[in-house]
Residue frames relative to the residue before (quaternion, step in Angstrom):
aa qw qx qy qz dx dy dz
X 1.0000 0.0000 0.0000 0.0000 0.00 0.00 0.00
X 0.4342 -0.7167 0.4831 0.2536 3.58 -0.79 0.99
X 0.4246 -0.7132 0.4846 0.2760 3.63 -0.71 1.01
X 0.4754 -0.6615 0.5002 0.2936 3.54 -1.09 0.75
X 0.5138 -0.6408 0.4599 0.3375 3.63 -1.01 0.75
X 0.2415 -0.7484 0.6021 0.1384 3.54 -1.13 0.72
X 0.7230 -0.4296 0.3079 0.4449 3.58 -1.35 0.08
X 0.7032 0.4609 -0.2702 0.4691 3.57 1.14 -0.64
X 0.5243 0.6411 -0.4129 0.3790 3.56 1.27 -0.16
X 0.3923 -0.7261 0.4981 0.2661 3.63 -0.65 1.00
X 0.5764 -0.5964 0.4144 0.3746 3.60 -1.07 0.63
X 0.5193 -0.6383 0.4644 0.3275 3.54 -1.03 0.77
X 0.5092 -0.6374 0.4635 0.3458 3.62 -0.95 0.73
X 0.5466 -0.6219 0.4525 0.3312 3.54 -1.13 0.67
X 0.5661 -0.5471 0.4794 0.3878 3.53 -1.22 0.47
X 0.6686 -0.5328 0.3337 0.3972 3.54 -1.16 0.57
X 0.6861 0.4689 -0.3001 0.4683 3.59 0.90 -0.84
X 0.6363 0.5224 -0.3332 0.4595 3.60 1.06 -0.69
X 0.6510 0.4979 -0.3143 0.4790 3.58 1.00 -0.79
X 0.6179 0.5354 -0.3439 0.4618 3.58 1.04 -0.72
X 0.6590 0.4913 -0.3079 0.4791 3.60 0.95 -0.83
X 0.6209 0.5454 -0.3416 0.4476 3.59 1.00 -0.78
X 0.6737 0.4878 -0.2984 0.4681 3.57 0.88 -0.89
X 0.6314 0.5240 -0.3337 0.4642 3.59 1.03 -0.74
X 0.6434 0.5177 -0.3162 0.4670 3.57 1.01 -0.83
X 0.6757 0.4970 -0.3001 0.4542 3.60 0.88 -0.94
X 0.6530 0.5052 -0.3186 0.4657 3.59 0.95 -0.82
X 0.6631 0.4955 -0.3061 0.4701 3.58 0.95 -0.88
X 0.6577 0.5130 -0.3088 0.4570 3.58 0.97 -0.86
X 0.6483 0.5196 -0.3292 0.4488 3.58 0.90 -0.88
X 0.6755 0.4829 -0.2974 0.4712 3.58 0.91 -0.89
X 0.6757 0.5011 -0.2999 0.4498 3.59 0.90 -0.90
X 0.6687 0.4844 -0.3013 0.4768 3.60 0.90 -0.89
X 0.6356 0.5379 -0.3323 0.4429 3.59 0.99 -0.81
X 0.7064 0.4665 -0.2630 0.4628 3.56 0.99 -0.84
X 0.8523 0.1958 -0.0346 0.4839 3.58 0.81 -1.01
X 0.5381 -0.6202 0.4194 0.3871 3.58 1.21 -0.11
X 0.7481 -0.4611 0.2819 0.3851 3.53 -1.36 -0.07
X 0.4758 0.6830 -0.4387 0.3386 3.59 1.25 0.04
X 0.4974 0.6630 -0.4305 0.3573 3.61 1.20 -0.34
X 0.3449 -0.7561 0.5244 0.1856 3.58 -0.95 0.87
X 0.6289 -0.5255 0.4095 0.4008 3.56 -1.27 0.34
X 0.6000 0.5572 -0.3646 0.4434 3.61 1.07 -0.65
X 0.6582 0.5007 -0.3072 0.4708 3.59 0.98 -0.86
X 0.6441 0.5170 -0.3243 0.4612 3.56 1.01 -0.82
X 0.6245 0.5370 -0.3368 0.4563 3.59 0.99 -0.79
X 0.6603 0.5015 -0.3056 0.4681 3.56 0.92 -0.91
X 0.6709 0.4995 -0.2968 0.4608 3.58 0.94 -0.88
X 0.6892 0.4748 -0.2740 0.4738 3.58 1.07 -0.75
X 0.4052 -0.7246 0.4665 0.3053 3.56 1.24 -0.37
X 0.5755 0.5383 -0.4054 0.4633 3.57 1.07 0.72
X 0.6149 -0.5511 0.4085 0.3891 3.56 -1.23 0.29
X 0.6119 -0.5575 0.4130 0.3798 3.56 -1.17 0.60
X 0.6309 0.5506 -0.3300 0.4358 3.58 1.02 -0.80
X 0.6020 0.5643 -0.3509 0.4428 3.58 1.10 -0.68
X 0.6595 0.4962 -0.3020 0.4772 3.57 1.00 -0.85
X 0.7136 0.4659 -0.2721 0.4468 3.58 0.82 -0.97
X 0.5922 0.5463 -0.3788 0.4553 3.60 1.13 -0.43
X 0.7037 0.4448 -0.2551 0.4918 3.56 1.08 -0.73
X 0.7984 0.1397 -0.0365 0.5846 3.59 0.99 -0.87
X 0.3756 -0.7597 0.4870 0.2111 3.56 -0.45 1.21
X 0.7881 -0.0324 0.0325 0.6139 3.58 1.15 -0.62
X 0.7082 -0.4857 0.3040 0.4124 3.56 -1.26 0.25
X 0.5989 0.5768 -0.3691 0.4151 3.60 1.05 -0.66
X 0.6192 0.5394 -0.3492 0.4513 3.59 1.04 -0.72
X 0.6565 0.4977 -0.3039 0.4785 3.58 0.99 -0.83
X 0.6391 0.5265 -0.3237 0.4577 3.58 0.96 -0.87
X 0.6372 0.5388 -0.3295 0.4417 3.57 0.93 -0.87
X 0.6935 0.4758 -0.2900 0.4568 3.57 0.80 -0.98
X 0.7032 0.4843 -0.2676 0.4466 3.55 0.94 -0.90
X 0.8066 0.3599 -0.1622 0.4400 3.57 0.76 -1.06
X 0.4517 0.6569 -0.4787 0.3678 3.59 1.17 -0.10
X 0.6842 0.4789 -0.2904 0.4671 3.58 0.87 -0.92
X 0.6539 0.5216 -0.3240 0.4420 3.58 0.98 -0.82
X 0.6680 0.4735 -0.3047 0.4865 3.60 0.94 -0.84
X 0.6252 0.5229 -0.3422 0.4675 3.59 1.06 -0.64
X 0.5774 0.5581 -0.3742 0.4638 3.60 1.15 -0.53
X 0.6459 0.5093 -0.3119 0.4756 3.57 1.03 -0.82
X 0.6361 0.5140 -0.3277 0.4730 3.60 1.01 -0.75
X 0.6426 0.5147 -0.3242 0.4659 3.57 0.99 -0.79
X 0.6218 0.5278 -0.3353 0.4715 3.58 1.07 -0.74
X 0.6395 0.5207 -0.3236 0.4639 3.59 1.00 -0.81
X 0.6534 0.5102 -0.3146 0.4623 3.58 0.93 -0.85
X 0.6426 0.5174 -0.3234 0.4635 3.57 1.02 -0.76
X 0.6741 0.4832 -0.2999 0.4713 3.59 0.98 -0.80
X 0.5998 0.5454 -0.3624 0.4599 3.60 1.13 -0.52
X 0.6449 0.5192 -0.3148 0.4642 3.57 1.18 -0.53
X 0.4607 0.6777 -0.4441 0.3623 3.59 1.30 -0.13
X 0.4659 -0.6650 0.5050 0.2928 3.57 -1.03 0.77
X 0.7196 0.3818 -0.2191 0.5370 3.57 1.12 -0.70
X 0.3519 -0.7732 0.4831 0.2118 3.63 -0.34 1.19
X 0.6161 0.5399 -0.3582 0.4479 3.62 1.05 -0.64
X 0.6565 0.4921 -0.3077 0.4818 3.58 0.94 -0.87
X 0.6151 0.5454 -0.3444 0.4535 3.58 1.09 -0.66
X 0.6524 0.5047 -0.3086 0.4738 3.57 0.99 -0.85
X 0.6712 0.4941 -0.2967 0.4662 3.57 0.85 -0.98
X 0.6678 0.5186 -0.3056 0.4378 3.58 0.90 -0.91
X 0.6703 0.4893 -0.3042 0.4677 3.57 0.95 -0.84
X 0.6436 0.5130 -0.3280 0.4638 3.59 0.93 -0.85
X 0.6726 0.5059 -0.3031 0.4469 3.57 0.88 -0.95
X 0.6787 0.4885 -0.3045 0.4561 3.60 0.89 -0.87
X 0.6637 0.4973 -0.3211 0.4573 3.59 0.94 -0.81
X 0.6569 0.4928 -0.3111 0.4784 3.59 1.03 -0.74
X 0.6337 0.5248 -0.3312 0.4618 3.59 1.02 -0.76
X 0.6402 0.5057 -0.3267 0.4771 3.59 1.01 -0.75
X 0.6478 0.5094 -0.3150 0.4708 3.56 1.01 -0.80
X 0.6428 0.5333 -0.3216 0.4461 3.58 1.02 -0.79
X 0.7234 0.4279 -0.2461 0.4827 3.57 1.07 -0.67
X 0.7828 0.2403 -0.1127 0.5628 3.58 1.27 -0.19
X 0.3584 -0.7806 0.4776 0.1848 3.56 -0.30 1.29
X 0.6980 0.5014 -0.2803 0.4277 3.59 1.03 -0.71
X 0.5342 0.6765 -0.4126 0.2945 3.59 1.11 -0.52
X 0.6314 0.5309 -0.3465 0.4466 3.61 0.95 -0.78
X 0.6487 0.5106 -0.3172 0.4668 3.59 0.98 -0.83
X 0.6407 0.5258 -0.3196 0.4592 3.56 1.02 -0.82
X 0.7168 0.4725 -0.2704 0.4357 3.59 0.79 -1.00
X 0.7419 0.3875 -0.2307 0.4961 3.61 1.04 -0.65
X 0.6139 -0.5225 0.3645 0.4662 3.59 1.25 -0.03
X 0.0899 0.8737 -0.4756 0.0482 3.55 0.98 -0.98
X 0.7744 -0.2951 0.2401 0.5056 3.56 -1.03 -0.77
X 0.5428 0.5684 -0.4123 0.4607 3.56 1.28 -0.18
X 0.4047 -0.7898 0.4169 0.1967 3.57 -0.69 1.03
X 0.5858 -0.6467 0.3649 0.3248 3.56 1.11 0.63
X 0.1487 0.8048 -0.5599 0.1292 3.56 0.85 0.90
X 0.7728 -0.4841 0.1716 0.3728 3.49 -1.25 0.61
X 0.7216 0.4699 -0.3004 0.4102 3.60 0.62 -1.03
X 0.6964 0.4438 -0.2798 0.4897 3.59 0.85 -0.92
X 0.6105 0.5454 -0.3552 0.4513 3.60 1.04 -0.71
X 0.6538 0.4974 -0.3170 0.4739 3.60 0.94 -0.81
X 0.6415 0.5198 -0.3282 0.4588 3.57 1.00 -0.78
X 0.6337 0.5197 -0.3274 0.4702 3.59 1.01 -0.80
X 0.6567 0.5176 -0.3075 0.4541 3.57 0.97 -0.89
X 0.6099 0.5426 -0.3501 0.4593 3.58 1.16 -0.50
X 0.6678 0.5140 -0.3037 0.4445 3.60 1.03 -0.77
X 0.6333 0.6046 -0.3462 0.3371 3.60 0.84 -0.97
X 0.7159 0.4239 -0.2978 0.4681 3.67 0.69 -0.87
X 0.6042 0.5495 -0.3592 0.4516 3.59 1.10 -0.58
X 0.6453 0.5135 -0.3115 0.4720 3.58 0.99 -0.87
X 0.6428 0.5210 -0.3191 0.4621 3.59 1.00 -0.81
X 0.6603 0.5054 -0.3096 0.4612 3.57 0.96 -0.83
X 0.6166 0.5336 -0.3412 0.4676 3.58 1.04 -0.77
X 0.6531 0.5196 -0.3008 0.4615 3.57 0.96 -0.91
X 0.6888 0.4891 -0.2886 0.4506 3.61 0.81 -0.99
X 0.6296 0.5319 -0.3373 0.4549 3.59 0.99 -0.77
X 0.6616 0.5044 -0.3071 0.4620 3.57 0.94 -0.88
X 0.6586 0.5000 -0.3136 0.4668 3.58 0.99 -0.79
X 0.6849 0.4888 -0.2911 0.4552 3.59 0.87 -0.91
X 0.6155 0.5539 -0.3482 0.4394 3.58 1.16 -0.49
X 0.4651 -0.6851 0.4396 0.3479 3.58 1.23 -0.39
X 0.5542 0.6195 -0.3927 0.3935 3.60 1.24 0.00
X 0.6923 0.3804 -0.2506 0.5597 3.59 1.20 -0.53
X 0.5146 -0.6646 0.4241 0.3370 3.57 -0.74 1.00
X 0.5369 -0.7050 0.3729 0.2750 3.56 -0.85 1.03
X 0.6775 0.5018 -0.3043 0.4435 3.60 1.16 -0.41
X 0.5116 0.6147 -0.4315 0.4174 3.60 1.27 0.16
X 0.1975 -0.7887 0.5759 0.0854 3.58 -0.94 0.93
X 0.6460 -0.4940 0.3965 0.4260 3.56 -1.30 0.18
X 0.5894 0.5549 -0.3658 0.4592 3.58 1.13 -0.58
X 0.6117 0.5357 -0.3415 0.4714 3.59 1.07 -0.75
X 0.6645 0.5128 -0.3105 0.4462 3.56 0.92 -0.92
X 0.6301 0.5247 -0.3327 0.4658 3.59 1.04 -0.76
X 0.6596 0.5051 -0.3051 0.4655 3.57 1.01 -0.84
X 0.6326 0.5264 -0.3252 0.4658 3.57 1.00 -0.84
X 0.6389 0.5199 -0.3263 0.4637 3.57 0.99 -0.82
X 0.6371 0.5186 -0.3171 0.4740 3.58 1.04 -0.79
X 0.6398 0.5312 -0.3228 0.4519 3.59 0.99 -0.85
X 0.7000 0.4464 -0.2725 0.4863 3.56 0.84 -0.97
X 0.5919 0.5586 -0.3594 0.4565 3.58 1.16 -0.56
X 0.6247 0.5282 -0.3336 0.4684 3.57 1.10 -0.71
X 0.6202 0.5209 -0.3375 0.4797 3.59 1.07 -0.73
X 0.6365 0.5326 -0.3243 0.4539 3.57 0.94 -0.91
X 0.6880 0.4971 -0.2855 0.4450 3.57 0.84 -1.00
X 0.7294 0.4501 -0.2517 0.4494 3.60 0.92 -0.87
X 0.7606 0.3436 -0.2001 0.5132 3.62 1.17 -0.40
X 0.3304 0.8023 -0.4619 0.1838 3.58 1.31 0.02
X 0.7770 0.3546 -0.1828 0.4869 3.59 0.89 -0.91
X 0.7185 0.4367 -0.2520 0.4790 3.60 1.21 -0.33
X 0.7872 -0.0177 0.0534 0.6142 3.58 0.87 -1.01
X 0.1404 -0.8686 0.4657 0.0950 3.61 0.45 1.16
X 0.7170 0.4079 -0.2646 0.4995 3.61 1.18 -0.35
X 0.3457 0.7724 -0.4802 0.2310 3.61 1.25 0.13
X 0.5922 0.6030 -0.3664 0.3891 3.59 1.03 -0.73
X 0.5967 0.5910 -0.3712 0.3960 3.61 1.05 -0.63
X 0.6018 0.5529 -0.3578 0.4517 3.60 1.06 -0.66
X 0.7240 0.4324 -0.2437 0.4790 3.57 0.83 -1.00
X 0.5546 0.5780 -0.3792 0.4632 3.55 1.21 -0.46
X 0.6514 0.5151 -0.3081 0.4640 3.58 0.98 -0.85
X 0.6434 0.5114 -0.3173 0.4731 3.58 1.00 -0.82
X 0.6494 0.5177 -0.3141 0.4599 3.58 0.96 -0.87
X 0.6362 0.5374 -0.3379 0.4385 3.60 0.94 -0.83
X 0.6261 0.5304 -0.3401 0.4593 3.59 1.01 -0.74
X 0.6702 0.4938 -0.2956 0.4686 3.57 1.08 -0.68
X 0.6786 0.4987 -0.2855 0.4574 3.59 1.13 -0.60
X 0.6390 0.5724 -0.3212 0.4009 3.54 1.12 -0.70
X 0.4858 -0.6478 0.5035 0.3015 3.57 -1.03 0.83
X 0.1382 -0.7893 0.5957 0.0545 3.56 -1.01 0.88
X 0.5930 -0.5730 0.4268 0.3714 3.54 -1.24 0.47
X 0.6752 0.4433 -0.2884 0.5143 3.56 1.01 -0.77
X 0.6360 -0.5300 0.3807 0.4119 3.57 -1.18 0.47
X 0.3905 -0.7267 0.5090 0.2457 3.61 -0.77 0.96
X 0.6380 -0.4937 0.4185 0.4172 3.52 -1.30 0.28
X 0.4719 -0.6834 0.4791 0.2842 3.57 -0.89 0.92
X 0.2723 -0.7483 0.5838 0.1586 3.57 -0.86 0.99
X 0.1302 -0.8207 0.5543 0.0471 3.55 0.14 1.29
X 0.6390 -0.5135 0.3780 0.4303 3.63 -1.16 0.34
X 0.6688 -0.4781 0.3840 0.4202 3.50 -1.32 0.35
X 0.5371 -0.6349 0.4462 0.3307 3.57 -0.97 0.87
X 0.5884 -0.5956 0.3988 0.3742 3.62 -0.99 0.78
X 0.8046 0.2699 -0.2139 0.4837 3.54 -0.98 0.90
X 0.6125 0.5412 -0.3566 0.4525 3.59 1.27 -0.16
X 0.6278 -0.5472 0.3745 0.4076 3.62 -1.15 0.51
X 0.1638 -0.7460 0.6378 0.0995 3.53 -1.12 0.77
X 0.2443 -0.7765 0.5649 0.1347 3.58 -0.64 1.12
X 0.3169 -0.7622 0.5380 0.1708 3.55 -0.67 1.13
X 0.7332 -0.4313 0.2902 0.4384 3.56 -1.32 0.11
X 0.6544 0.4907 -0.3229 0.4761 3.59 1.05 -0.66
X 0.4718 -0.6921 0.4583 0.2972 3.62 -0.64 1.07
X 0.8190 0.2527 -0.1994 0.4751 3.53 -0.98 0.89
X 0.6049 0.5447 -0.3668 0.4503 3.62 1.28 -0.07
X 0.0003 0.8188 -0.5720 0.0489 3.58 -0.57 1.12
X 0.0282 -0.7649 0.6433 0.0131 3.52 -0.95 0.92
X 0.3267 -0.7462 0.5423 0.2058 3.55 -1.21 0.30
X 0.3539 -0.7131 0.5652 0.2163 3.51 -1.02 0.86
X 0.4881 -0.6570 0.4728 0.3265 3.57 -0.96 0.72
X 0.4947 -0.6565 0.4748 0.3144 3.57 -1.02 0.74
X 0.4854 -0.6562 0.4932 0.3009 3.55 -1.07 0.77
X 0.4648 -0.6653 0.5052 0.2933 3.54 -1.08 0.75
X 0.4426 -0.6902 0.5057 0.2682 3.55 -0.95 0.86
X 0.4914 -0.6550 0.4904 0.2984 3.53 -1.11 0.75
X 0.3866 -0.7207 0.5262 0.2330 3.57 -0.94 0.88
């Protein structure tokens, strides 16, 4: 009599044809999500992979399951990049290197920004854990750069989140026409972040009535405009 599998029993490997279909689905999904973001449907991925829709749904009950399997590794790549930059002797170079790598990954993959900020993906366990691994590493990279004196002292992590959003907007708007355009503006931003011998431009508070970006990425509130004196 065949013993029943227990919780400790490893999953049986897929048949060769099933594993081949799985790889085709993952490759098609990665390409489709990279090009168009998370709006792509499982039906479209099945067509792109050259497999039946039922084959996709037997493997992935819904799109979030597919996203989890596909993007856990990609987000972990970003965490590994952060760990490598933390090992840099020069904290400023570590900050620049991490920002550049994260932006380059975003430029090559339309869905990555949605994944990292929560977006339309509902934060299922594997990708959520991977995101949580990146956040403290990014904070440590930022603090090291500030403590080194190379990053201007009045820049906050909220500023960095906003800058990332700004450059992400450049990436999104030039992806199909000038895919490397973001690098030009990245260079300009770095000049603004770097400590200078001369007095830096004063970073005054947000103008009254203008959007104020809070510490949580993508969260925007508005300050009430001050009443003019009569």
